[in-house]
N, C-alpha and C positions, 0 to 999 in steps of 0.2 A: 504576645500581647500587641494589640494595635492601639496606638494612642495618637490622635491627631490634635494639634493645637493650632488655632488660627487667631491672631489678633487682627480683627477685621474692622477697618476704619473706613467710613464712607467718604469717598472723594467729593469735594465740593468745588464749585466755581467761585472765583473771587466775587463776593457779593457787591453788586452795583459799582464795580470798579470803574469801568469806562464811562458809564452813563453819568456817574456823579463826579467825574474828574478826579477820583481818588486813585492813588497809586495802586496798581494791580499786583504789586509784589506779594508773593505768597506769605500768609501768616501761619501761625502754628496750626497743625492739624487738629481737628476736634477729637476729644477723647471718646472712647466707646461709652454709650449711654447706660448699658447694663451688661451683665455677664450671664451666659447660658451654658449649662452643663448638659450634654447629651450622652446618656449611657445606653449602649446598644447590646444586643444579644449575641451569643456565640452559636446559636442554633443554626444548623445548616440550611433549614428552610428559609431563613431570612437574610442570609449573607448577601445575596445579590441585591436585594432591596436596600440594605444598609450601605453597600458599596455605591449604589446610585444616589442615595440620599446624602452622602457625605459632601460631594461638590455642591449639591443643591443647597445644603445648609450653610456652607461656607460662603457661597455667593449671596445668599439671603442675608447673612450677617454683614457682609461688605455693603450691600445696598441699603441696609436699614440701621447701620451704625450700632451694632452690638457685637460683643465678643463671644465666640463660641469655642468650646472645648468638646471634643468627641472622643469617647473612650469605650472599649469593651471590657475594661477592668473594673469589676464591681467594687474593688477595695477603695475606689475614689468616693464611694458613698459613705462618708463619715462626717461627723460634726465639723471638724477642723477644715476640711476641704469644702464642704457645702457652704461654709460661711462666706466664701468668695463669690457666690452666685445668687442671682435673683430668680432664675427660672431653671427648673429641672425638666428635661425632656426624656421620657422613658420610651425609647425607640425600639420596639420589638422585644424589649427586656421584660420578661414575665416576672410578676411579683415574687414568685417562689424560686427564682434563680438567685435571689439575694439571700444572704445569711440573715439570721435573726437580728444581729447587731446592725447590719446595713438597712434592714427594714425599719428598725427603730430610729435610725438617724434620718432616713427619708421622711418618716412620719413626723418627727420633730420639725424638720424643715418646712413641711406643708402646714403644720399647725401653727407655726410662727407667722404665717401669712404670705409665704413665698408662692411663686407660681409653679404649676405642674401641668405638663402636656403629655398625655399618654397616647401612643399610636399603636393600633392593631394588637399585637400580642401582649401589650401592657395590660390588657383586660382579661388575661387568663386566670380568673378566679376559680376556686373550687379545691376541695381536699384531694382530688385525683392528682394534683400537681405537687403534693408534698413529698419531699425527700425523707427517707427514714430518719426518725428522731427530731424532725422539725415540728414546731408549733404552728398551728394554723393562724394566719394573720387576719383575724376577724375584722380588725379596723379597716383594712384595705377593701374588703368586700363591701362594708358599709360605705366607705369613701366612694367606691365605684357606683354606688346606687343600690346596693343590696341585692345584686344579681350574681348568678353563678354561670360560668361559661358552659355551653353544651357543644357537642361535636358539630362542626360547621359543614355545610354542604360542599359539593365540589366547586372548584374555581370556575367561575362563569361570569358572563356579562349580565348586568342588571342596572337598575336605576336608583340613584340616591335622590331623594326629594328634600329640598331645603325648606324647613318650616318657618324659621325665624330670620327674616332679612333685616331686622333691626339690631340684632346682637352683633358686636364688633367682630366676632369670630367668623360669622357667616354672611355679613352684610354685603360683601363683594363677590358673592357666588351667584351663579345663575339659579333659576328655579329648580332645575334638575341637572344631575351629572350622570351620564351613561358611562359606566366604567366596568372593568372586570375585577372581581375580588372574590374572597372566600365567604363574604356575607355572614360574619360571626353571629351565632345565635346564643341566647341565654335562656335560663329556666323560666324567666318571665320578663315582662317589660319593666324597666326601671322608672317609667314615666311618673308614677305617683310620688317618687322621692327625688326626682331630678328635673331640670329644665331641658327639654329636648330641643335641639337645634336642627336636626335632620333625621330622616328615617328611610329605611329601605322599602321600596315598592315591591312587595312580594309577588305581585302579579307578573313581574318582568323576569323572573328566574325561578329555578326549582329549589325549594327549600329542603333541608334535612328534616326539620320538624317546624312547621309554620308557627310563627309567634303571633300573627295577626297584627298587633301593634309592635313594630320592630324598629326602635330607635337605633341609630348608628353614630350620632354625634350628640353629646350632651354635656352639661355642666352640673355640678353639685353645688348649689348655692349655700350649703352649710360651710363651704370652704371658700376663701377669698378669691382665688384665681385657679380653678381646676377645670380642665376640659379633656374629655376622652374622645378620641377619634378611632372608631372601630375599623374603618377601611385602611388600606395601606399594605396589603400583602405583597404586591408585585412591583418590581423595579420600574415598570412602565409608567406608574403614577408619578414618579419623580420628574418626568418631563411633561406631565400634564399640567397646564397652566393653572387650572382651577384647584388642583391639589396643592400646588406650590402656594397659591394665594391663601388657601385654607391653613396650611401649616404656618406660613408667615404671620397671618393675622392672629392665629392661636398663640404664637410665641409673644407677639407684641402685646396682646391683651393680657396674657399671663403676667407680664411685667408691670402693668398699670397699677397705680395705687389709689 
């Protein structure tokens, strides 16, 4: 088991110390403003990305004054432990990698109004992922926008188009991001049921089965603070400034009340 814990406190300058003639002796350090639990996958395809995302998230926490715990142990998804957090980040963790009890605990956490950020494999909905004896988590499919994951095309470069520059999650992104990814596909567009923040430009890469309207980042406004980010397969994105900004702003927004 890998379990990372980081109490990340943003360093500050002595406010107005010299200019106001006030003593610059250090005061008490500020307390973290909120707590984030990141649960990651054990799937081999995603281990390199998760390894690269770990220092990115720790630095993000330090720079933005929040506390981050990172674990690949699904047993941390329980009511007692989740009570310590305001935001849950599902980093490559597929919904059916969790037990039924863990799914129920996360569902309660979200329905209580806490924040959720899902990245890439967090969107693997569909009965094809059920383990023997498992019950299908219909709630999560609805939560994600009522879509079912389809086989993705090959890993390749394409263009992500930002649609909403007013939303806090995407307001600091450029109009377009040229990245390499798996460009997840779904059985249909979730657009009628969600608010889309960004979509894939299908003219810039080869699809497995063209969707036409192909959202890649969206929020479900039936839930207080939910955002799904379908990009994020490769570790190279963790050093991409725009991806860093996207994840940072998603986490900060997911905490807002």
